[in-house]
C-alpha positions as CSV (number, residue, x, y, z in Angstrom):
1,M,71.6,10.1,32.0
2,D,69.1,9.0,29.3
3,I,69.7,5.4,28.2
4,K,68.3,4.4,24.7
5,T,68.5,0.8,23.5
6,L,69.9,0.2,19.9
7,T,70.3,-3.6,20.1
8,D,70.2,-6.4,22.6
9,E,73.8,-5.9,23.3
10,L,74.2,-2.1,23.2
11,A,72.5,1.0,24.5
12,V,73.7,4.6,24.3
13,S,73.2,7.4,26.6
14,S,74.0,11.0,27.4
15,Q,76.7,11.9,29.8
16,I,76.7,9.8,32.9
17,L,78.1,10.7,36.4
18,P,79.8,8.5,38.9
19,S,76.6,8.4,41.0
20,D,74.9,6.8,38.0
21,I,77.0,3.8,38.1
22,Q,75.1,1.7,40.6
23,S,71.8,2.2,38.6
24,I,73.7,1.2,35.4
25,H,75.0,-2.0,37.3
26,T,71.4,-2.7,38.4
27,L,70.0,-2.5,34.9
28,G,72.3,-5.3,34.0
29,F,75.0,-3.7,32.0
30,R,78.4,-5.3,32.2
31,S,80.6,-2.8,30.3
32,I,80.8,1.0,29.6
33,I,82.4,2.9,26.7
34,C,83.1,6.6,27.1
35,N,83.2,8.4,23.8
36,R,83.4,11.9,25.2
37,P,86.7,13.5,25.5
38,D,87.5,15.1,28.9
39,N,87.1,18.8,29.2
40,E,84.4,19.3,26.5
41,S,82.5,21.3,29.1
42,S,83.1,22.6,32.6
43,D,80.3,20.7,34.1
44,Q,81.3,17.1,33.1
45,P,83.2,14.7,35.4
46,L,86.5,13.3,34.2
47,F,86.6,9.9,32.8
48,Q,89.0,8.9,35.7
49,E,86.3,9.7,38.2
50,I,83.8,7.5,36.3
51,E,86.4,4.8,35.8
52,A,87.1,4.4,39.4
53,T,83.4,4.0,40.4
54,A,82.8,1.6,37.5
55,K,85.7,-0.7,38.4
56,A,84.5,-0.7,42.1
57,A,81.2,-2.0,40.8
58,K,83.0,-4.6,38.7
59,L,82.0,-3.2,35.4
60,A,84.4,-3.3,32.5
61,I,85.0,0.3,31.2
62,R,86.9,1.8,28.2
63,Y,87.9,5.3,27.3
64,Q,87.5,6.0,23.5
65,P,87.2,9.8,23.2
66,V,85.9,11.1,19.8
67,S,85.3,14.7,18.7
68,S,81.7,15.2,17.6
69,D,82.8,16.6,14.1
70,K,85.8,14.5,13.5
71,I,84.7,10.7,13.6
72,D,87.1,9.0,11.2
73,D,87.2,5.5,9.9
74,A,89.7,4.4,12.6
75,D,87.2,5.5,15.3
76,A,84.5,3.4,13.7
77,S,86.7,0.5,13.6
78,E,88.0,0.8,17.1
79,F,84.4,1.1,18.3
80,G,83.4,-2.1,16.6
81,E,86.5,-3.9,18.2
82,L,85.3,-2.8,21.5
83,L,81.8,-4.1,20.9
84,E,83.4,-7.5,20.0
85,Q,85.7,-7.6,23.1
86,L,83.7,-6.3,26.0
87,P,81.2,-8.3,28.1
88,K,77.6,-7.7,27.0
89,P,75.4,-5.8,27.3
90,I,77.3,-2.6,26.8
91,L,76.4,1.1,27.6
92,A,78.2,3.8,25.4
93,F,78.0,7.5,26.2
94,C,78.9,10.8,25.1
95,R,77.3,14.3,25.5
96,T,74.0,13.5,24.0
97,G,74.4,9.8,22.8
98,T,74.5,10.8,19.0
99,R,78.2,10.3,18.7
100,S,78.0,6.8,20.2
101,A,74.9,6.1,17.9
102,S,76.8,7.1,14.9
103,L,80.0,5.1,15.8
104,W,77.7,2.0,16.1
105,A,76.0,2.6,12.7
106,L,79.4,3.1,11.0
107,A,80.9,0.1,12.8
108,H,78.1,-2.1,11.6
109,S,77.5,-0.6,8.1
110,R,78.8,-3.7,6.4
111,S,76.6,-6.2,8.1
112,Q,73.2,-4.3,8.0
113,P,71.3,-2.3,5.5
114,L,71.6,1.5,5.8
115,P,67.8,2.1,6.1
116,L,67.9,-0.3,9.1
117,A,70.8,1.5,10.8
118,L,69.1,4.8,10.4
119,S,65.7,3.5,11.5
120,V,67.2,2.0,14.7
121,A,69.1,5.3,15.5
122,N,66.0,7.4,14.6
123,A,63.8,5.2,16.8
124,A,66.1,5.8,19.6
125,G,65.9,9.5,19.0
126,Y,69.3,10.0,17.4
127,D,69.9,11.7,13.9
128,V,72.8,10.1,12.3
129,S,72.1,11.5,8.8
130,S,75.2,13.4,8.6
131,T,77.2,10.0,8.2
132,V,74.8,8.3,5.7
133,S,77.3,8.4,2.8
134,R,79.9,6.7,5.0
135,I,77.6,4.2,6.3
136,A,76.4,3.4,2.7
137,N,80.2,3.0,1.8
138,G,80.7,0.3,4.4
139,G,81.8,2.7,7.2
140,K,84.6,4.3,5.1
141,T,85.0,7.8,4.0
142,S,83.8,8.2,0.4
143,T,87.2,8.9,-1.2
144,G,88.0,8.4,-4.9
145,I,84.3,7.8,-5.7
146,A,83.4,9.7,-8.9
147,D,80.1,11.6,-8.4
148,I,77.4,11.2,-11.0
149,R,75.8,14.5,-11.8
150,H,72.5,15.3,-13.6
151,D,70.3,18.2,-13.7
152,I,67.2,16.2,-13.0
153,V,67.3,13.0,-11.2
154,I,64.2,10.7,-10.8
155,I,64.0,8.0,-8.1
156,G,61.9,5.1,-9.5
157,A,61.0,3.9,-12.9
158,G,57.6,2.6,-12.3
159,A,54.4,4.3,-13.7
160,A,55.1,7.7,-12.1
161,G,58.8,7.8,-12.8
162,V,58.8,6.8,-16.6
163,A,55.7,9.1,-17.1
164,V,57.3,12.3,-15.5
165,A,60.6,11.6,-17.4
166,S,58.8,11.4,-20.7
167,G,56.5,14.4,-19.8
168,L,59.6,16.5,-19.2
169,L,61.3,15.4,-22.4
170,A,58.1,16.1,-24.3
171,R,58.4,19.7,-23.0
172,N,62.1,20.1,-23.7
173,A,64.1,17.3,-25.4
174,D,67.4,18.8,-24.3
175,L,66.9,18.2,-20.5
176,D,69.5,16.3,-18.7
177,I,67.6,13.5,-16.8
178,A,68.7,10.3,-15.0
179,V,66.3,7.7,-13.7
180,I,67.5,5.5,-10.8
181,D,66.0,2.0,-10.6
182,P,67.6,-1.5,-10.1
183,A,64.6,-3.4,-11.7
184,D,65.1,-5.3,-15.0
185,V,61.2,-5.4,-15.8
186,H,58.3,-2.9,-15.6
187,Y,54.8,-4.1,-14.6
188,Y,51.4,-2.9,-15.5
189,Q,50.1,-3.5,-12.1
190,P,46.5,-2.5,-12.7
191,G,46.2,-5.7,-14.9
192,W,47.0,-8.1,-12.2
193,T,43.4,-8.1,-10.9
194,L,42.3,-9.4,-14.4
195,V,45.1,-12.0,-14.3
196,G,43.6,-13.2,-11.1
197,A,40.2,-13.5,-12.8
198,G,41.5,-15.3,-15.8
199,V,41.0,-12.5,-18.2
200,F,44.5,-11.4,-18.8
201,A,47.6,-13.5,-19.5
202,P,50.5,-12.6,-17.1
203,S,52.6,-11.7,-20.0
204,K,50.2,-8.9,-21.0
205,T,51.2,-7.0,-17.8
206,V,55.1,-7.0,-18.0
207,H,57.6,-5.3,-20.3
208,T,61.5,-5.1,-20.0
209,M,62.5,-2.0,-18.2
210,A,64.8,-1.1,-21.2
211,S,61.8,-1.0,-23.6
212,V,59.9,1.5,-21.5
213,M,62.8,3.8,-20.5
214,P,62.8,7.0,-22.6
215,D,65.7,7.1,-25.1
216,R,67.2,10.4,-23.9
217,V,67.5,9.6,-20.3
218,K,70.4,8.1,-18.4
219,W,69.4,4.9,-16.7
220,I,71.3,4.3,-13.4
221,K,70.5,0.7,-12.6
222,A,71.1,0.8,-8.9
223,A,69.2,0.9,-5.5
224,V,68.9,4.1,-3.4
225,A,70.2,3.8,0.1
226,A,69.6,7.5,1.4
227,F,69.2,11.1,0.7
228,E,71.3,14.0,1.7
229,P,69.1,17.0,0.5
230,S,71.5,19.4,2.2
231,T,74.0,18.7,-0.4
232,N,71.6,17.8,-3.2
233,S,72.9,14.2,-3.2
234,V,71.3,10.8,-3.4
235,I,73.5,7.9,-1.9
236,L,73.3,4.6,-3.7
237,E,73.9,1.2,-2.1
238,G,77.6,0.7,-2.3
239,G,78.3,4.4,-1.5
240,R,78.2,6.1,-4.9
241,I,76.8,9.5,-4.8
242,V,74.5,11.0,-7.4
243,R,74.2,14.8,-7.3
244,Y,71.3,16.7,-8.8
245,K,69.8,20.2,-9.3
246,R,66.3,19.0,-9.1
247,L,65.0,15.7,-7.7
248,V,61.8,13.7,-8.3
249,V,61.0,11.0,-5.8
250,C,58.6,8.2,-6.8
251,P,59.9,4.8,-5.7
252,G,56.5,3.4,-4.8
253,L,55.6,1.8,-1.7
254,K,56.7,-1.3,0.4
255,L,54.4,-4.4,0.6
256,D,55.1,-5.6,4.2
257,W,54.2,-9.3,3.8
258,H,56.3,-10.1,6.9
259,K,54.0,-8.1,9.1
260,I,51.3,-10.9,9.0
261,E,52.8,-13.8,11.0
262,G,53.1,-17.1,8.8
263,L,52.1,-15.3,5.6
264,V,55.5,-15.5,3.8
265,E,55.8,-19.2,4.5
266,T,52.5,-20.0,3.0
267,L,52.1,-17.5,0.1
268,G,51.4,-19.5,-3.1
269,H,50.5,-22.6,-1.2
270,N,47.7,-23.9,1.0
271,G,45.0,-21.7,-0.8
272,V,46.8,-18.5,0.2
273,T,47.2,-15.9,-2.5
274,S,47.3,-12.3,-3.5
275,N,47.0,-10.1,-6.7
276,Y,49.4,-7.7,-5.2
277,R,52.2,-9.9,-6.6
278,F,52.9,-10.7,-10.3
279,D,53.8,-14.3,-9.6
280,L,50.7,-15.0,-7.4
281,A,47.9,-13.6,-9.5
282,P,47.9,-16.7,-11.7
283,Y,47.5,-18.8,-8.5
284,T,44.6,-16.7,-7.5
285,W,42.8,-17.7,-10.8
286,K,43.9,-21.4,-10.3
287,L,42.3,-21.4,-6.8
288,V,39.1,-19.6,-8.0
289,S,38.6,-21.9,-11.1
290,S,39.1,-25.0,-9.0
291,L,37.0,-24.2,-6.0
292,R,33.6,-26.0,-5.9
293,A,32.6,-25.6,-2.2
294,G,34.0,-24.0,0.9
295,R,34.8,-20.7,2.4
296,A,36.7,-18.0,0.4
297,I,38.1,-15.0,2.4
298,F,39.2,-11.7,1.0
299,T,41.0,-9.3,3.1
300,Q,41.8,-5.5,3.2
301,S,44.7,-4.2,5.2
302,P,44.7,-0.7,7.0
303,M,44.9,2.2,4.7
304,P,46.8,3.6,2.9
305,I,47.1,0.8,0.3
306,K,47.6,0.7,-3.4
307,C,44.2,0.9,-5.0
308,A,41.8,0.7,-2.2
309,G,39.2,-1.1,-4.5
310,A,41.6,-4.0,-5.4
311,P,40.8,-6.4,-2.5
312,Q,37.0,-6.2,-3.3
313,K,37.6,-6.4,-7.0
314,A,39.1,-9.8,-6.4
315,M,36.2,-10.8,-4.4
316,Y,33.6,-9.6,-7.0
317,L,35.4,-11.3,-9.9
318,S,35.8,-14.6,-8.1
319,A,32.3,-14.6,-6.9
320,D,31.0,-13.8,-10.5
321,H,32.9,-16.8,-11.7
322,W,31.3,-19.0,-9.1
323,Y,27.9,-17.5,-9.9
324,R,28.3,-18.3,-13.6
325,T,29.4,-21.9,-12.8
326,G,26.6,-22.4,-10.5
327,D,29.1,-23.1,-7.5
328,L,28.3,-20.0,-5.5
329,K,25.5,-21.6,-3.7
330,D,28.0,-23.9,-2.1
331,I,30.7,-21.3,-1.4
332,E,30.6,-18.8,1.5
333,V,32.2,-15.5,0.4
334,A,33.5,-13.2,3.1
335,F,35.2,-9.8,3.1
336,Y,37.3,-8.8,6.1
337,S,38.4,-5.2,6.0
338,A,40.3,-3.1,8.5
339,A,38.4,-0.1,7.4
340,G,34.9,0.8,8.7
341,V,33.2,1.1,5.3
342,L,33.1,-0.8,2.1
343,F,34.4,2.1,-0.1
344,G,35.5,5.6,1.1
345,V,33.3,7.5,-1.6
346,P,29.7,7.0,-0.7
347,D,28.3,7.9,-4.2
348,Y,29.5,4.4,-5.4
349,L,28.3,2.4,-2.4
350,P,24.6,1.7,-3.8
351,A,25.9,0.0,-6.9
352,L,28.5,-2.0,-5.0
353,M,26.1,-3.1,-2.3
354,E,23.8,-4.6,-5.1
355,Y,26.7,-7.0,-5.9
356,V,27.4,-7.8,-2.4
357,K,23.8,-8.9,-2.0
358,K,23.9,-10.8,-5.4
359,Y,27.1,-12.7,-4.2
360,R,25.8,-13.1,-0.7
361,A,29.0,-11.9,0.5
362,G,29.5,-11.4,4.2
363,L,31.0,-7.9,5.1
364,N,33.2,-7.7,8.3
365,F,34.6,-4.3,9.1
366,H,37.3,-3.3,11.7
367,Y,39.1,-6.8,11.1
368,T,42.9,-6.8,10.5
369,L,44.6,-9.9,9.5
370,T,47.4,-10.6,11.8
371,A,48.5,-14.2,11.2
372,I,48.0,-17.1,9.0
373,D,48.4,-20.9,9.6
374,G,48.5,-22.1,6.0
375,P,48.6,-26.0,6.5
376,A,45.7,-25.6,9.0
377,R,43.8,-23.3,6.8
378,K,43.1,-20.8,9.5
379,A,43.4,-17.0,9.6
380,Y,43.7,-14.9,12.7
381,F,42.2,-11.4,12.7
382,K,42.3,-8.5,15.3
383,K,38.8,-7.4,15.7
384,A,38.8,-3.8,17.0
385,L,35.2,-2.4,16.9
386,P,34.7,1.2,18.0
387,D,34.6,1.6,21.8
388,K,35.0,-2.1,22.4
389,P,38.1,-4.1,23.6
390,A,40.2,-5.6,20.7
391,E,39.9,-9.4,20.4
392,T,41.4,-12.1,18.2
393,V,39.2,-14.0,15.9
394,E,40.0,-17.3,14.2
395,V,38.5,-18.0,10.8
396,E,38.8,-21.1,8.8
397,F,39.2,-20.9,5.0
398,D,39.5,-22.9,1.9
399,M,41.1,-20.1,0.0
400,I,42.2,-16.6,1.1
401,H,43.1,-13.6,-0.9
402,V,45.4,-11.3,1.2
403,T,46.0,-7.6,0.9
404,P,49.4,-7.1,2.5
405,P,50.1,-4.3,4.9
406,Q,51.7,-1.4,3.0
407,C,54.1,1.4,4.0
408,P,56.8,3.8,2.7
409,P,60.1,2.2,1.6
410,D,62.5,2.1,4.3
411,F,65.0,4.4,2.7
412,V,62.2,7.0,2.3
413,S,60.7,6.7,5.9
414,V,63.9,7.4,7.7
415,S,65.1,10.2,5.4
416,P,64.9,14.0,5.9
417,L,62.3,14.1,3.1
418,A,59.7,12.2,5.1
419,D,56.7,13.5,7.1
420,A,55.8,12.1,10.5
421,A,54.1,9.0,8.9
422,G,57.0,8.3,6.7
423,W,55.8,9.6,3.2
424,I,57.5,12.2,1.1
425,D,56.2,15.5,2.6
426,V,54.7,17.5,-0.3
427,D,52.3,20.3,-0.9
428,H,49.1,18.6,-2.1
429,G,48.5,20.9,-5.0
430,S,52.0,21.4,-6.6
431,L,53.5,18.2,-5.3
432,R,56.6,20.1,-4.3
433,H,58.3,19.3,-1.2
434,K,57.4,21.5,1.8
435,T,61.0,22.0,3.0
436,F,63.3,21.3,0.0
437,S,62.1,23.6,-3.0
438,N,64.2,21.6,-5.6
439,I,62.4,18.3,-4.8
440,W,59.0,17.0,-6.0
441,S,57.3,13.7,-5.4
442,L,54.3,11.8,-7.0
443,G,52.9,8.4,-7.0
444,D,52.5,6.0,-4.0
445,A,55.3,7.3,-1.9
446,C,54.1,10.9,-1.7
447,S,52.1,12.3,1.1
448,A,49.1,13.7,-1.0
449,P,45.9,12.1,0.5
450,N,44.7,10.8,-2.8
451,A,44.0,7.2,-4.0
452,K,47.3,5.4,-4.7
453,T,46.5,4.3,-8.2
454,A,48.1,4.3,-11.6
455,A,45.4,6.8,-12.6
456,A,46.5,9.2,-10.0
457,A,50.1,9.0,-11.2
458,R,48.8,9.5,-14.8
459,K,47.4,12.9,-13.6
460,Q,50.2,13.8,-11.3
461,A,53.0,13.2,-13.7
462,P,52.1,16.2,-16.1
463,V,51.8,18.4,-12.9
464,V,55.2,17.7,-11.8
465,A,56.7,18.0,-15.2
466,E,55.1,21.4,-15.8
467,N,56.1,22.7,-12.4
468,I,59.8,21.6,-12.9
469,C,59.7,23.3,-16.3
470,E,58.2,26.4,-14.5
471,D,61.0,26.3,-11.9
472,L,63.6,26.1,-14.8
473,G,61.9,29.2,-16.5
474,L,60.6,27.1,-19.5
475,R,56.9,27.8,-18.4
476,S,55.2,30.9,-16.9
477,K,52.4,29.2,-15.0
478,K,52.3,26.6,-12.1
479,A,50.2,23.4,-12.4
480,L,47.9,22.2,-9.6
481,Y,46.9,18.5,-8.9
482,D,43.3,18.1,-7.9
483,G,43.7,14.7,-6.1
484,Y,42.3,12.9,-9.1
485,G,42.3,9.0,-8.7
486,S,40.4,6.3,-10.6
487,C,39.3,2.9,-9.4
488,P,37.5,0.7,-11.9
489,L,35.5,-1.5,-9.7
490,T,35.2,-4.9,-11.7
491,V,32.0,-6.0,-10.2
492,E,31.5,-8.8,-12.7
493,R,33.2,-10.0,-15.8
494,G,31.9,-7.5,-18.4
495,K,30.9,-4.6,-16.1
496,I,32.6,-2.1,-14.1
497,V,31.6,0.7,-11.6
498,L,34.1,3.4,-12.7
499,A,34.9,5.4,-9.6
500,E,36.6,8.7,-10.3
501,F,37.2,11.2,-7.6
502,G,39.5,13.8,-6.1
503,Y,40.4,15.3,-2.8
504,G,37.7,15.0,-0.2
505,G,35.8,12.5,-2.2
506,K,34.8,15.0,-4.8
507,L,33.5,13.3,-8.0
508,L,35.7,13.9,-11.1
509,P,34.3,12.1,-13.9
510,S,36.1,12.1,-17.2
511,F,33.0,11.6,-19.3
512,P,29.6,13.1,-19.4
513,Q,27.0,11.0,-17.5
514,F,25.1,10.3,-20.8
515,I,28.1,8.6,-22.2
516,L,29.4,6.8,-19.0
517,N,27.6,6.9,-15.6
518,G,30.4,6.0,-13.2
519,K,27.8,5.3,-10.3
520,K,26.5,2.4,-12.2
521,P,28.0,-0.8,-13.6
522,T,28.5,-0.4,-17.4
523,R,29.8,-2.5,-20.2
524,L,31.7,0.6,-21.6
525,A,33.7,1.0,-18.4
526,W,34.7,-2.7,-18.8
527,L,35.8,-2.1,-22.4
528,L,37.8,0.8,-21.2
529,K,39.6,-1.2,-18.6
530,E,40.1,-4.2,-20.6
531,R,41.0,-2.9,-24.0
532,I,41.7,0.7,-23.9
533,L,43.6,1.6,-20.7
534,P,46.4,-1.0,-21.2
535,S,47.3,0.7,-24.5
536,V,46.9,4.1,-23.0
537,Y,49.4,3.1,-20.3
538,W,52.1,1.6,-22.5
539,H,51.7,3.9,-25.6
540,A,50.5,7.2,-24.2
541,M,51.2,7.6,-20.4
542,L,54.8,6.1,-20.5
543,K,55.6,8.1,-23.7
544,G,54.7,11.6,-22.4
545,R,51.5,11.8,-24.4
546,E,49.1,13.2,-21.8
547,W,45.7,12.2,-23.3
548,M,43.0,13.6,-21.1
549,A,45.6,14.3,-18.4
550,E,46.8,17.8,-19.4
551,P,47.5,19.8,-16.1
552,H,45.5,22.7,-14.8
553,T,47.6,25.7,-14.6
554,R,47.3,29.2,-12.9
């Protein structure tokens, strides 16, 4: 007997014995469901034996035998009815527990998101992936649903997805491509830092999705629920099935605002803001431009996060504004980071530290934001210094810029495509999946240990496009990604430290040092960020024009 909890009202288990009944009763269970048919194996007790012992212990018990490979819609419906009728909590069992877990997922498929059902089952140690299409279809067998079929299917129409679609079409205009994304708008997220500094208008960072979608692709405006790579299928919410010959997965990552207690309730109020959301970046500028005295806190959550430099960019630009207005002398600037260093590539630290000194910013490392009391203007951090016990630290603030915790999307992390950490498990050079050879991934959701930036996606997209074409026989050489990422660190209005690096922190500058020295703050780097890169994004990257992003092949 191996009991695993699924919910407060249900646990599942492997085969139980009559001698286990007393322990089950002691654990507080009030009902038992047997999902294993008698005589599946010679060593199992008959249901009648277990029933007699359970009744003697005053436990309710029901026999619902289900064959492991023949769970039908009626079985799921009956299991759901038993869960409603029987006294709680309930223990359901079969040979291993998987059958009972699958019945639970199917029975509750209409009342909970598919990723949640998969996550709960996976956390308990049960793989119910064979039933995902039915769970997505409200527990019903997917009959009469017309499949959608395309040669190449791309999940996600962010920077990575649109760029790789355009790159593929630039190589062969006759390719049959579909892009799946439910969003109506497409954001230029690198611009939100400048919105928060009063440099960009929010409208400069958003276009309609229809305006950036390549003309020759099929846009499937829907959300993905799950993957079935064994059948080359993507399951959409609602149960529709999209089949592919080759798949590209680039849905971005999840901003887990709820992981910080009290944050969601106070975002956009009480001096609590974040440039990681389009609608909040203007509030950042409102707070910065109106603050005359007090304490301003800037946080950085544990890695990995989108653009690791973004949290400190917000700090530098805010402090620069207060420096220029003469208010900095009355404002305490503090940076609280879960990391142990200011920036992961040491070559750029000397220039950054000069600005830390200029703005008199306090650096606090190994601090993770865990809760916020907005009305009281208090933030709570877990301070976890190496070799010391963790402690909770309370910090008062007048404004706080929050970097939310970040993780893979739920439908990715519970899928067969994910590695142990939940990211799409790819070869770091080819960006091809390590297990499923007709799948590639790029952007924030892939497991490559590069900086998660739009600049990285700009270099990754040609690599994926080239390698898919090589797989199709349209190219003779494979392309390799070197881990390139770029982080334009806006240290003041008008100057940027242009950090460009690849795997292992290797410096990968795009320009000769005599033109642009990325280790120093320069006006040229600012002009690149403010005036050139937005146009490159909208009119080159998203259009398949690989300016300074041609892939290296071998």
